C-alpha positions, -999 to +999 in steps of 0.1 A: +000+000+000+029+023-005+018+034-039-001+067-036-021+059-068-034+027-052-044+046-020-062+072-042-081+045-060-092+028-028-102+062-013-122+070-045-139+036-044-149+041-008-164+075-016-183+060-046-196+032-023-209+056+003-227+077-023-242+046-039-254+031-006-268+064+006-287+068-027-301+033-023-317+043+010-289+034+034-276+067+046-265+052+079-243+026+061-230+054+039-221+075+069-203+045+085-182+040+053-175+077+051-160+076+086-133+053+074-103+076+076-086+079+042-057+092+062-049+057+073-042+048+037-019+078+035-002+068+068+007+034+052+027+053+025+047+074+050+081+058+057+098+081+082+088+075+118+091+111+128+068+121+100+043+094+110+043+108+146+037+143+134+010+131+109-009+112+135-008+142+160-020+166+133-048+141+123-062+143+158-067+180+156-079+179+120-105+153+130-118+176+158-122+202+131-142+177+110-164+169+139-171+206+145-180+209+108-204+179+109-221+193+141-227+226+123-240+207+093-263+187+114-276+218+132-281+236+098-298+206+082-326+210+107-330+247+100-321+253+063-338+235+034-312+244+008-285+216+006-260+238-012-262+264+016-256+237+042-226+224+022-212+259+017-214+267+054-198+234+063-170+238+038-163+274+049-163+262+086-138+235+077-117+258+056-115+286+082-108+263+111-082+244+091-064+276+081-064+287+118-051+253+129-024+253+102-010+287+112-012+281+149+004+248+146+032+262+124+038+290+148+039+268+179+060+242+162+089+266+155+094+272+192 
């Protein structure tokens, strides 16, 4: 699994499977499959131990950001009927929090 192209294909197949199952009427199963961290596939391709440690630490914080995004999406899904608006708000939430995390992590890492 150290070929990035194989990891990308597996990740793409998982995303296709979750969409397919959700459209068949199994959104719960689609959500379970979507929770499979694609980052684990990436972790298999990282060879340096120090980089693996940094990657896994960063993944914890990034996953907290993803949880916040999904909580906001869930809240908005009960109040907003337009799916595109919900997606836009979720994406912007993820983007802003990810940028903040990146710069804070870079700043604190240099010390």
